[in-house]
C-alpha positions as CSV (number, residue, x, y, z in Angstrom):
1,M,63.0,69.6,203.0
2,L,65.2,66.6,202.0
3,R,65.5,68.1,198.5
4,I,66.5,71.4,199.9
5,L,69.2,69.7,202.0
6,S,70.4,67.7,198.9
7,V,70.7,71.0,197.0
8,L,72.7,72.6,199.8
9,R,75.1,69.8,200.0
10,R,75.9,70.0,196.3
11,F,76.9,73.7,196.8
12,R,78.9,73.3,199.9
13,S,81.6,75.9,200.2
14,R,83.5,77.9,202.9
15,R,82.3,81.2,201.4
16,L,78.6,80.3,201.5
17,S,79.0,79.0,205.1
18,A,80.9,82.1,206.2
19,T,78.3,84.3,204.6
20,M,75.4,82.6,206.2
21,L,77.1,82.6,209.6
22,T,77.8,86.3,209.3
23,L,74.1,86.9,208.3
24,S,73.0,84.8,211.2
25,T,75.1,86.8,213.7
26,T,74.0,90.1,212.2
27,A,70.3,89.1,212.5
28,L,70.8,87.9,216.0
29,L,72.5,91.1,217.1
30,A,69.6,93.1,215.6
31,W,66.9,90.8,217.1
32,I,68.2,90.9,220.7
33,P,67.9,94.6,221.4
34,A,64.7,95.0,219.4
35,H,63.0,92.1,221.3
36,L,64.2,93.2,224.7
37,A,63.2,96.8,224.0
38,L,59.7,95.7,223.1
39,V,59.5,93.5,226.2
40,A,60.6,96.5,228.4
41,V,58.2,99.0,226.7
42,N,55.3,96.6,226.9
43,D,56.0,95.5,230.4
44,D,53.4,96.0,233.2
45,G,55.8,98.0,235.3
46,T,57.5,95.1,236.9
47,I,60.9,95.9,235.4
48,L,60.8,99.5,236.4
49,R,59.4,98.7,239.9
50,T,62.1,96.0,240.5
51,S,64.9,98.3,239.4
52,L,63.7,101.1,241.8
53,A,63.0,98.7,244.7
54,T,66.3,96.7,244.5
55,A,68.7,99.3,243.4
56,D,67.0,102.7,243.9
57,D,68.1,103.2,240.3
58,R,69.9,106.6,240.1
59,A,69.8,106.8,236.3
60,V,66.0,106.2,236.2
61,R,65.5,108.8,239.0
62,D,67.6,111.4,237.1
63,Q,65.6,110.7,233.9
64,V,62.2,111.1,235.5
65,G,63.4,114.1,237.4
66,G,64.6,115.6,234.2
67,I,61.1,115.0,232.6
68,V,59.4,116.8,235.5
69,A,62.0,119.7,235.4
70,A,61.5,120.0,231.6
71,G,57.8,120.1,231.8
72,G,57.9,122.6,234.7
73,A,60.3,124.9,232.7
74,L,57.9,124.9,229.8
75,I,55.1,126.2,232.1
76,G,57.1,128.7,234.1
77,S,58.7,126.4,236.7
78,P,56.0,126.3,239.4
79,A,57.4,125.6,242.9
80,A,55.6,122.3,243.3
81,L,57.3,120.7,240.2
82,R,60.7,122.1,241.2
83,Q,60.3,120.3,244.6
84,V,59.3,117.0,243.0
85,A,62.3,117.2,240.6
86,D,64.6,117.9,243.5
87,V,63.2,114.9,245.4
88,L,63.7,112.6,242.4
89,R,67.3,113.8,241.8
90,S,68.3,113.9,245.4
91,S,70.6,111.3,247.1
92,A,67.9,110.4,249.6
93,P,66.3,106.9,249.2
94,L,63.0,107.0,247.4
95,S,59.9,106.3,249.4
96,G,57.7,103.3,248.3
97,A,54.9,105.8,247.4
98,M,57.3,107.8,245.1
99,S,58.5,104.6,243.4
100,E,55.0,103.5,242.7
101,A,54.2,107.1,241.4
102,I,57.1,106.8,239.0
103,V,55.8,103.5,237.7
104,E,52.2,104.8,237.4
105,T,53.3,107.9,235.6
106,W,55.3,105.9,233.1
107,L,52.6,103.3,232.5
108,L,50.0,106.1,231.9
109,T,52.2,107.9,229.4
110,R,53.2,104.6,227.7
111,D,49.6,103.6,227.3
112,R,48.6,107.0,225.8
113,V,51.4,106.8,223.2
114,M,50.6,103.2,222.4
115,V,46.9,104.2,221.7
116,Q,48.3,106.6,219.1
117,F,50.1,103.6,217.4
118,E,46.7,102.0,216.8
119,R,45.1,105.0,215.2
120,P,43.4,104.5,211.8
121,E,45.7,104.8,208.8
122,G,45.9,108.4,207.5
123,T,44.8,109.8,210.8
124,P,47.4,112.4,212.1
125,A,49.1,111.7,215.4
126,A,48.1,113.9,218.4
127,P,50.3,115.3,221.1
128,V,50.3,113.5,224.4
129,T,50.5,114.9,227.9
130,V,52.4,113.3,230.8
131,P,50.4,113.0,234.1
132,V,52.6,114.1,237.0
133,G,49.7,114.2,239.5
134,P,50.9,110.8,241.1
135,L,54.3,112.3,241.6
136,L,52.9,115.4,243.2
137,S,50.7,113.3,245.5
138,A,53.6,111.1,246.5
139,A,55.6,114.1,247.5
140,G,52.7,115.5,249.5
141,L,52.1,118.4,247.1
142,G,49.1,119.5,245.2
143,F,48.3,121.6,242.1
144,T,44.9,123.2,242.0
145,R,42.9,124.8,239.1
146,D,43.8,128.2,240.7
147,D,47.5,127.4,240.3
148,L,46.8,126.3,236.8
149,R,45.1,129.7,236.0
150,A,48.1,131.5,237.4
151,L,50.5,129.9,234.9
152,P,51.9,132.0,232.1
153,P,50.9,131.0,228.5
154,L,53.1,128.3,227.1
155,D,54.7,130.5,224.5
156,Q,55.6,133.1,227.1
157,A,57.1,130.5,229.4
158,A,59.1,129.1,226.5
159,A,60.4,132.6,225.6
160,G,62.3,132.6,228.9
161,L,64.3,129.5,227.8
162,E,66.5,131.1,225.2
163,G,69.9,129.5,224.9
164,T,68.9,126.4,226.8
165,D,68.3,122.8,225.7
166,L,64.6,123.3,226.5
167,D,64.5,126.3,224.1
168,M,65.8,124.0,221.4
169,L,63.3,121.3,222.3
170,F,60.4,123.8,222.0
171,A,61.7,125.3,218.8
172,E,62.1,121.8,217.2
173,A,58.5,120.9,218.2
174,G,57.2,124.0,216.3
175,G,54.6,124.8,219.0
176,E,53.0,121.3,218.7
177,F,52.8,120.7,222.5
178,G,49.4,120.0,223.9
179,A,47.8,122.2,226.5
180,V,48.5,122.1,230.3
181,S,45.5,120.8,232.1
182,I,44.3,119.1,235.3
183,G,42.6,115.7,234.5
184,E,41.7,112.5,236.2
185,H,45.3,111.9,237.2
186,G,46.1,115.5,238.3
187,L,48.4,117.9,236.5
188,E,49.1,117.1,232.9
189,L,52.4,118.3,231.3
190,P,52.7,118.9,227.6
191,L,55.9,117.0,226.8
192,V,55.2,114.6,223.9
193,T,54.4,116.4,220.6
194,A,52.5,114.9,217.6
195,T,55.8,114.9,215.7
196,Q,57.6,112.9,218.4
197,V,54.7,110.4,218.6
198,G,55.1,109.9,214.8
199,Q,58.8,109.3,215.3
200,L,58.2,106.8,218.0
201,D,55.6,105.1,215.9
202,T,58.2,104.6,213.1
203,A,60.8,103.2,215.6
204,H,58.2,100.9,217.1
205,T,57.1,99.6,213.7
206,W,60.8,98.8,212.8
207,A,61.4,97.1,216.2
208,V,58.2,94.9,215.8
209,Q,59.4,93.8,212.3
210,I,62.9,93.0,213.5
211,D,61.5,91.1,216.5
212,R,59.2,89.2,214.2
213,W,61.8,88.1,211.6
214,G,65.2,88.6,213.1
215,L,65.4,85.4,215.0
216,V,63.9,83.4,212.2
217,V,66.5,84.8,209.8
218,A,69.3,84.0,212.4
219,V,68.2,80.4,212.8
220,L,67.7,79.7,209.1
221,A,70.9,81.4,208.1
222,G,72.8,79.5,210.9
223,A,71.4,76.2,209.8
224,V,72.4,76.9,206.2
225,G,75.9,77.9,207.3
226,V,76.4,74.6,209.2
227,I,74.9,72.5,206.4
228,A,76.9,74.3,203.7
229,T,80.3,73.3,205.1
230,R,82.0,70.0,205.2
231,R,83.3,70.9,208.8
232,A,79.9,71.0,210.5
233,W,81.4,70.7,214.1
234,R,83.6,73.7,213.5
235,A,80.7,75.7,212.1
236,L,78.6,74.8,215.2
237,A,81.5,75.8,217.4
238,I,81.7,79.2,215.6
239,L,77.9,79.7,215.8
240,S,77.8,78.8,219.5
241,G,80.7,81.2,220.2
242,L,78.8,84.0,218.3
243,V,75.7,83.3,220.4
244,A,77.8,83.5,223.6
245,V,79.2,86.8,222.6
246,S,75.7,88.2,221.6
247,A,74.2,87.0,224.9
248,A,77.0,88.6,226.9
249,L,76.5,91.9,225.0
250,A,72.7,91.9,225.4
251,P,72.6,94.5,228.2
252,L,74.9,96.8,226.3
253,L,73.0,96.3,223.0
254,L,69.7,97.1,224.8
255,S,71.2,100.3,226.3
256,L,72.5,101.5,222.9
257,F,69.1,100.7,221.3
258,G,67.3,102.7,224.0
259,E,69.7,105.6,223.6
260,S,69.2,105.7,219.8
261,L,65.4,105.7,220.2
262,A,65.5,108.4,222.9
263,G,68.0,110.5,221.0
264,G,65.8,110.5,217.9
265,S,62.6,111.6,219.7
266,R,63.7,114.0,222.4
267,G,60.8,114.5,224.8
268,A,58.9,111.5,223.7
269,G,62.0,109.3,224.1
270,A,62.6,110.6,227.6
271,A,59.0,110.2,228.7
272,L,58.4,106.7,227.2
273,V,61.6,105.0,226.2
274,A,64.4,106.1,228.6
275,P,63.1,105.0,232.1
276,A,62.0,101.5,231.0
277,L,65.1,100.8,228.9
278,T,67.5,102.2,231.5
279,A,66.0,99.8,234.1
280,A,65.9,96.8,231.8
281,P,69.6,96.0,231.4
282,A,70.0,95.1,235.1
283,V,67.1,92.6,234.7
284,V,68.5,91.3,231.4
285,G,71.9,90.8,233.0
286,G,70.3,88.2,235.3
287,W,69.9,85.7,232.4
288,S,72.4,86.9,229.7
289,G,75.4,85.8,231.8
290,P,74.2,82.1,232.2
291,V,73.1,81.9,228.5
292,A,76.5,83.2,227.4
293,V,78.3,80.6,229.6
294,A,76.1,77.8,228.3
295,A,76.7,78.8,224.7
296,A,80.5,79.1,225.4
297,V,80.5,75.6,226.8
298,L,78.8,74.3,223.7
299,A,81.3,76.1,221.6
300,V,84.1,74.3,223.4
301,V,82.4,70.9,223.1
302,F,81.8,71.3,219.4
303,L,85.4,72.5,218.8
304,G,86.6,69.3,220.7
305,L,84.4,67.1,218.5
306,H,85.8,68.9,215.4
307,R,89.4,68.2,216.4
308,A,88.6,64.7,217.4
309,R,87.1,64.0,214.0
310,G,90.2,65.6,212.4
311,R,92.5,63.3,214.2
312,R,90.6,60.2,213.2
313,R,91.1,61.2,209.5
């Protein structure tokens, strides 16, 4: 380590320091949303539950209501699903049972998709259904096997969606949707195709790698950036200021990251990514502000030390 430090001191330069500080900031800005997205997606439901309980989160309700409406439209829009979608997207406060049903539905869907990520290499992905039975039960509604048998075939239901976003969704999926069924958790809607699972798998793999190495690169590059300059206090002030800005932007970065994932996987993004990542920024904001303030204070302190050292010279 001492030899490495000695070599770096020999090659001190403003250009090297600026390059390393830029690399450190870039790595940090990539790591923050990737890490927070993985925390949200792997959460046990606490983030989503907290968001619904404390703020009755309108964006989350609209997204889950949209998922139910989309699934309903693909199978002929049965009345029970229309009612659930209306409850979710109404202005009335959610009941505790409905909030828990939203969390349960999201967790079940998330777990099913995560299982696909662990499939043996070379094994093709399979479509995933979204269990809406908990939502129906929370609304006091049911869906029997007789109701299921009365549904039109999936391709016939989709034929009535011409010119709509759902028609585009069905066409892009190429008929890869799974079958409508009634399982352990009630009605299962075919909303996540094998292609979409593959897209999410790729995004998840990238997020894991960025989470694993992003912070390491940020710390090492920042350290080199400080060591490589003769004005270490100024470099520390710049680095602390960049950390402050990054922390302040954390909720926004997480929202943008979630939108990019959801936008690239359509139904899968809506069912798995959107609700959790929409709820997460409100929770993240609870600590990002204090971290940003602390880093800003450090930046001021380091800048003061830099100026004091300059005056002594």
